[in-house]
FIKOLZA-1660 file (N, C-alpha, C; in steps of 0.1 Angstrom, whole numbers, plus 5000, padded with zeros to 4 digits):
% residues 128
   i   px   py   pz ch aa at
   1 7380 2324 6828  A  G  N
   1 7373 2314 6821  A  G CA
   1 7373 2316 6806  A  G  C
   2 7366 2307 6800  A  A  N
   2 7366 2307 6785  A  A CA
   2 7359 2320 6780  A  A  C
   3 7348 2324 6787  A  A  N
   3 7341 2336 6782  A  A CA
   3 7349 2348 6784  A  A  C
   4 7356 2349 6795  A  T  N
   4 7365 2360 6797  A  T CA
   4 7376 2361 6786  A  T  C
   5 7382 2350 6783  A  A  N
   5 7392 2349 6772  A  A CA
   5 7386 2353 6759  A  A  C
   6 7374 2349 6756  A  W  N
   6 7367 2352 6743  A  W CA
   6 7365 2367 6742  A  W  C
   7 7360 2374 6753  A  Y  N
   7 7358 2388 6753  A  Y CA
   7 7371 2396 6751  A  Y  C
   8 7381 2391 6758  A  R  N
   8 7394 2398 6757  A  R CA
   8 7399 2397 6742  A  R  C
   9 7397 2385 6736  A  K  N
   9 7401 2384 6722  A  K CA
   9 7393 2394 6713  A  K  C
  10 7380 2394 6715  A  A  N
  10 7372 2404 6708  A  A CA
  10 7377 2418 6710  A  A  C
  11 7380 2421 6722  A  L  N
  11 7385 2435 6725  A  L CA
  11 7399 2438 6719  A  L  C
  12 7407 2427 6717  A  A  N
  12 7420 2429 6711  A  A CA
  12 7418 2433 6696  A  A  C
  13 7407 2428 6690  A  I  N
  13 7404 2432 6676  A  I CA
  13 7397 2446 6675  A  I  C
  14 7388 2448 6685  A  D  N
  14 7380 2461 6685  A  D CA
  14 7379 2465 6699  A  D  C
  15 7388 2474 6704  A  P  N
  15 7387 2478 6718  A  P CA
  15 7374 2485 6722  A  P  C
  16 7367 2490 6713  A  D  N
  16 7355 2497 6716  A  D CA
  16 7342 2489 6714  A  D  C
  17 7344 2476 6712  A  D  N
  17 7332 2467 6710  A  D CA
  17 7323 2468 6722  A  D  C
  18 7311 2473 6720  A  V  N
  18 7301 2476 6731  A  V CA
  18 7298 2463 6738  A  V  C
  19 7294 2453 6731  A  S  N
  19 7289 2441 6737  A  S CA
  19 7300 2434 6745  A  S  C
  20 7312 2433 6740  A  A  N
  20 7323 2427 6747  A  A CA
  20 7327 2435 6759  A  A  C
  21 7327 2448 6758  A  N  N
  21 7330 2456 6770  A  N CA
  21 7320 2455 6781  A  N  C
  22 7307 2455 6777  A  A  N
  22 7296 2454 6787  A  A CA
  22 7296 2440 6793  A  A  C
  23 7298 2430 6786  A  N  N
  23 7297 2416 6791  A  N CA
  23 7310 2413 6800  A  N  C
  24 7321 2418 6795  A  L  N
  24 7334 2416 6803  A  L CA
  24 7333 2424 6816  A  L  C
  25 7328 2436 6814  A  G  N
  25 7326 2444 6826  A  G CA
  25 7317 2438 6837  A  G  C
  26 7306 2432 6832  A  A  N
  26 7297 2425 6842  A  A CA
  26 7304 2413 6848  A  A  C
  27 7311 2406 6840  A  M  N
  27 7318 2394 6846  A  M CA
  27 7329 2399 6856  A  M  C
  28 7336 2409 6853  A  L  N
  28 7346 2414 6863  A  L CA
  28 7340 2419 6875  A  L  C
  29 7329 2426 6874  A  L  N
  29 7322 2431 6886  A  L CA
  29 7317 2420 6895  A  L  C
  30 7311 2409 6889  A  R  N
  30 7307 2398 6896  A  R CA
  30 7318 2390 6903  A  R  C
  31 7330 2391 6897  A  A  N
  31 7342 2384 6902  A  A CA
  31 7349 2393 6913  A  A  C
  32 7344 2405 6916  A  G  N
  32 7350 2413 6926  A  G CA
  32 7361 2422 6921  A  G  C
  33 7363 2422 6908  A  R  N
  33 7374 2430 6902  A  R CA
  33 7367 2444 6898  A  R  C
  34 7364 2451 6908  A  Y  N
  34 7355 2463 6906  A  Y CA
  34 7361 2474 6897  A  Y  C
  35 7373 2478 6899  A  E  N
  35 7378 2489 6891  A  E CA
  35 7379 2485 6877  A  E  C
  36 7384 2473 6874  A  D  N
  36 7384 2468 6860  A  D CA
  36 7370 2467 6854  A  D  C
  37 7361 2462 6862  A  G  N
  37 7347 2461 6857  A  G CA
  37 7341 2475 6854  A  G  C
  38 7344 2484 6863  A  I  N
  38 7338 2498 6862  A  I CA
  38 7344 2504 6849  A  I  C
  39 7357 2502 6846  A  L  N
  39 7363 2508 6834  A  L CA
  39 7357 2502 6822  A  L  C
  40 7355 2489 6821  A  R  N
  40 7349 2482 6809  A  R CA
  40 7335 2486 6807  A  R  C
  41 7328 2487 6818  A  T  N
  41 7313 2491 6817  A  T CA
  41 7312 2505 6813  A  T  C
  42 7320 2514 6818  A  R  N
  42 7320 2528 6813  A  R CA
  42 7323 2529 6798  A  R  C
  43 7332 2521 6794  A  R  N
  43 7336 2521 6780  A  R CA
  43 7324 2517 6771  A  R  C
  44 7317 2507 6775  A  A  N
  44 7305 2503 6768  A  A CA
  44 7295 2514 6768  A  A  C
  45 7292 2520 6779  A  L  N
  45 7282 2530 6780  A  L CA
  45 7286 2543 6773  A  L  C
  46 7299 2545 6771  A  A  N
  46 7303 2557 6763  A  A CA
  46 7299 2555 6749  A  A  C
  47 7298 2543 6744  A  R  N
  47 7294 2540 6730  A  R CA
  47 7279 2538 6729  A  R  C
  48 7273 2533 6739  A  D  N
  48 7258 2531 6739  A  D CA
  48 7252 2534 6753  A  D  C
  49 7249 2546 6755  A  P  N
  49 7243 2550 6768  A  P CA
  49 7230 2544 6772  A  P  C
  50 7224 2537 6762  A  D  N
  50 7211 2531 6765  A  D CA
  50 7211 2517 6770  A  D  C
  51 7223 2512 6774  A  L  N
  51 7225 2499 6779  A  L CA
  51 7221 2499 6794  A  L  C
  52 7208 2496 6796  A  D  N
  52 7203 2498 6810  A  D CA
  52 7209 2488 6820  A  D  C
  53 7210 2476 6816  A  E  N
  53 7216 2466 6826  A  E CA
  53 7231 2469 6829  A  E  C
  54 7238 2474 6819  A  A  N
  54 7252 2478 6821  A  A CA
  54 7252 2490 6831  A  A  C
  55 7243 2500 6829  A  R  N
  55 7243 2511 6838  A  R CA
  55 7240 2506 6852  A  R  C
  56 7231 2497 6854  A  L  N
  56 7228 2492 6867  A  L CA
  56 7240 2485 6873  A  L  C
  57 7247 2477 6865  A  N  N
  57 7259 2470 6869  A  N CA
  57 7270 2480 6873  A  N  C
  58 7271 2491 6866  A  L  N
  58 7281 2501 6869  A  L CA
  58 7277 2507 6883  A  L  C
  59 7265 2511 6885  A  A  N
  59 7261 2517 6897  A  A CA
  59 7264 2507 6909  A  A  C
  60 7261 2495 6907  A  L  N
  60 7264 2485 6918  A  L CA
  60 7278 2484 6921  A  L  C
  61 7287 2484 6910  A  G  N
  61 7301 2483 6912  A  G CA
  61 7306 2496 6919  A  G  C
  62 7302 2507 6915  A  L  N
  62 7306 2520 6921  A  L CA
  62 7302 2520 6936  A  L  C
  63 7290 2515 6939  A  A  N
  63 7286 2514 6953  A  A CA
  63 7295 2505 6961  A  A  C
  64 7299 2493 6955  A  R  N
  64 7308 2484 6962  A  R CA
  64 7322 2489 6966  A  R  C
  65 7327 2499 6958  A  V  N
  65 7340 2505 6961  A  V CA
  65 7338 2518 6968  A  V  C
  66 7326 2521 6972  A  G  N
  66 7324 2533 6981  A  G CA
  66 7323 2546 6973  A  G  C
  67 7321 2545 6960  A  R  N
  67 7320 2558 6952  A  R CA
  67 7305 2560 6951  A  R  C
  68 7299 2564 6963  A  L  N
  68 7284 2564 6964  A  L CA
  68 7278 2576 6956  A  L  C
  69 7284 2587 6956  A  D  N
  69 7278 2598 6948  A  D CA
  69 7277 2594 6933  A  D  C
  70 7288 2588 6928  A  E  N
  70 7287 2584 6914  A  E CA
  70 7277 2573 6912  A  E  C
  71 7276 2564 6922  A  A  N
  71 7266 2553 6921  A  A CA
  71 7252 2559 6921  A  A  C
  72 7250 2568 6929  A  E  N
  72 7237 2575 6930  A  E CA
  72 7233 2582 6916  A  E  C
  73 7243 2588 6911  A  T  N
  73 7241 2595 6898  A  T CA
  73 7237 2585 6887  A  T  C
  74 7244 2573 6887  A  E  N
  74 7241 2563 6877  A  E CA
  74 7227 2557 6879  A  E  C
  75 7224 2555 6892  A  L  N
  75 7211 2550 6895  A  L CA
  75 7199 2559 6892  A  L  C
  76 7202 2572 6893  A  E  N
  76 7192 2582 6889  A  E CA
  76 7189 2580 6874  A  E  C
  77 7200 2579 6866  A  A  N
  77 7198 2577 6852  A  A CA
  77 7191 2564 6849  A  A  C
  78 7195 2553 6855  A  Y  N
  78 7189 2540 6853  A  Y CA
  78 7174 2541 6857  A  Y  C
  79 7171 2546 6868  A  S  N
  79 7157 2546 6873  A  S CA
  79 7148 2555 6865  A  S  C
  80 7154 2565 6859  A  A  N
  80 7145 2574 6850  A  A CA
  80 7140 2565 6838  A  A  C
  81 7148 2555 6834  A  R  N
  81 7144 2547 6823  A  R CA
  81 7136 2534 6828  A  R  C
  82 7138 2530 6840  A  N  N
  82 7133 2518 6846  A  N CA
  82 7127 2521 6860  A  N  C
  83 7116 2529 6860  A  P  N
  83 7111 2534 6872  A  P CA
  83 7105 2523 6882  A  P  C
  84 7102 2511 6877  A  R  N
  84 7096 2501 6885  A  R CA
  84 7107 2490 6890  A  R  C
  85 7119 2493 6888  A  D  N
  85 7130 2484 6892  A  D CA
  85 7137 2489 6904  A  D  C
  86 7135 2482 6915  A  A  N
  86 7140 2486 6928  A  A CA
  86 7154 2481 6931  A  A  C
  87 7159 2472 6923  A  R  N
  87 7172 2466 6926  A  R CA
  87 7183 2476 6929  A  R  C
  88 7185 2486 6921  A  G  N
  88 7196 2495 6923  A  G CA
  88 7194 2503 6936  A  G  C
  89 7182 2508 6939  A  W  N
  89 7180 2515 6951  A  W CA
  89 7183 2507 6964  A  W  C
  90 7179 2494 6963  A  L  N
  90 7182 2485 6974  A  L CA
  90 7197 2484 6977  A  L  C
  91 7204 2482 6966  A  A  N
  91 7218 2480 6967  A  A CA
  91 7225 2493 6972  A  A  C
  92 7220 2504 6967  A  L  N
  92 7226 2517 6971  A  L CA
  92 7223 2519 6986  A  L  C
  93 7211 2516 6990  A  G  N
  93 7208 2517 7004  A  G CA
  93 7217 2509 7013  A  G  C
  94 7220 2497 7009  A  R  N
  94 7229 2488 7016  A  R CA
  94 7243 2495 7017  A  R  C
  95 7247 2500 7006  A  A  N
  95 7261 2507 7005  A  A CA
  95 7261 2519 7014  A  A  C
  96 7251 2527 7014  A  F  N
  96 7250 2539 7023  A  F CA
  96 7250 2534 7037  A  F  C
  97 7242 2524 7040  A  D  N
  97 7241 2518 7054  A  D CA
  97 7255 2513 7059  A  D  C
  98 7262 2506 7050  A  E  N
  98 7275 2501 7054  A  E CA
  98 7285 2513 7056  A  E  C
  99 7283 2524 7049  A  A  N
  99 7292 2536 7051  A  A CA
  99 7288 2544 7063  A  A  C
 100 7277 2540 7070  A  G  N
 100 7273 2548 7081  A  G CA
 100 7264 2560 7078  A  G  C
 101 7259 2560 7066  A  R  N
 101 7250 2571 7062  A  R CA
 101 7236 2567 7063  A  R  C
 102 7231 2566 7075  A  A  N
 102 7217 2560 7077  A  A CA
 102 7206 2568 7070  A  A  C
 103 7207 2581 7070  A  D  N
 103 7196 2589 7064  A  D CA
 103 7196 2587 7049  A  D  C
 104 7208 2586 7043  A  A  N
 104 7209 2584 7028  A  A CA
 104 7204 2569 7025  A  A  C
 105 7207 2560 7034  A  A  N
 105 7203 2546 7032  A  A CA
 105 7187 2545 7032  A  A  C
 106 7181 2552 7042  A  R  N
 106 7167 2552 7043  A  R CA
 106 7160 2558 7031  A  R  C
 107 7166 2569 7026  A  A  N
 107 7161 2576 7014  A  A CA
 107 7162 2567 7002  A  A  C
 108 7173 2559 7001  A  A  N
 108 7174 2550 6989  A  A CA
 108 7164 2539 6991  A  A  C
 109 7162 2534 7003  A  W  N
 109 7152 2523 7004  A  W CA
 109 7138 2528 7002  A  W  C
 110 7135 2541 7006  A  R  N
 110 7122 2546 7003  A  R CA
 110 7120 2547 6987  A  R  C
 111 7131 2551 6980  A  R  N
 111 7130 2551 6966  A  R CA
 111 7127 2538 6960  A  R  C
 112 7133 2527 6966  A  A  N
 112 7131 2514 6961  A  A CA
 112 7116 2510 6963  A  A  C
 113 7111 2514 6974  A  L  N
 113 7096 2511 6977  A  L CA
 113 7087 2519 6968  A  L  C
 114 7091 2531 6965  A  E  N
 114 7083 2539 6955  A  E CA
 114 7084 2532 6941  A  E  C
 115 7095 2527 6938  A  A  N
 115 7097 2520 6925  A  A CA
 115 7088 2508 6924  A  A  C
 116 7088 2500 6935  A  D  N
 116 7080 2488 6936  A  D CA
 116 7074 2486 6949  A  D  C
 117 7061 2491 6951  A  P  N
 117 7055 2491 6964  A  P CA
 117 7054 2477 6970  A  P  C
 118 7055 2466 6962  A  S  N
 118 7054 2453 6968  A  S CA
 118 7067 2447 6971  A  S  C
 119 7078 2454 6970  A  D  N
 119 7091 2449 6972  A  D CA
 119 7093 2446 6987  A  D  C
 120 7094 2433 6991  A  A  N
 120 7096 2429 7005  A  A CA
 120 7109 2433 7011  A  A  C
 121 7120 2433 7002  A  A  N
 121 7133 2437 7007  A  A CA
 121 7134 2451 7012  A  A  C
 122 7127 2460 7004  A  A  N
 122 7127 2474 7007  A  A CA
 122 7119 2476 7020  A  A  C
 123 7108 2469 7022  A  R  N
 123 7100 2470 7034  A  R CA
 123 7108 2465 7046  A  R  C
 124 7115 2454 7045  A  R  N
 124 7123 2449 7056  A  R CA
 124 7134 2459 7059  A  R  C
 125 7141 2465 7049  A  A  N
 125 7152 2475 7052  A  A CA
 125 7146 2487 7059  A  A  C
 126 7135 2492 7055  A  L  N
 126 7129 2503 7062  A  L CA
 126 7124 2500 7076  A  L  C
 127 7120 2488 7079  A  A  N
 127 7115 2484 7091  A  A CA
 127 7126 2483 7102  A  A  C
 128 7138 2482 7098  A  R  N
 128 7149 2480 7108  A  R CA
 128 7150 2491 7118  A  R  C
% end
């Protein structure tokens, strides 16, 4: 799309542009181009490690491609800064569950519930 083209032009001028890398990375991840999205997002985080939404996007992308240990590491970092956001732990729990790692999935869902005790999705996941 037009936004993707714009970010690619910006990166042709400055390959280390934090915003362009983070935004293009998010777009690529949403489009299912996980490896490209992971690379762009890591590049943005290398320049600005405080980009919380980019770190969450990275963790979710890593989980989608089965790199669960890396995803968990990124979620730990994200959750240290955003302790009340359960989104990442929910997604990681789903990824662990899909990989047949039931105990790890339940642990992630418990972390989601600890992050937000009112989270209905975490309660449903743990009740299964």
